[in-house]
C-alpha positions, 0 to 999 in steps of 0.5 A: 502227811501220810506214812506213804508220802514219808517213805517215798522221800529220800533220806536227805529230803527227810532230814531237811523236812524234819528240821524245817518242821521242828522250827515251824512247830516251835514257832507255832508253840510260841505264837500259841502262847502269845495269842491263841491259834484258830486251830490249836489241833494243828500243833498236835498234828504237826508234832505227830508228823515230826514223830512219823518222819523221825521214826522213818529216819530211825528205821532207815538207820537201823536197816543200813547197819 
């Protein structure tokens, strides 16, 4: 997910998306520990996407204060 796409999302959508992606990330980690994934780089990409979304949420929080 690109930063531009994240900035276009509403705050509520972003919060919901972060929660969903964190659940997906945890499931991916669990699946990878049981049997290797075909593309383990997906874990890294998902972690970075979550970080981008959390960063945008924090920026919005600081700008609203």
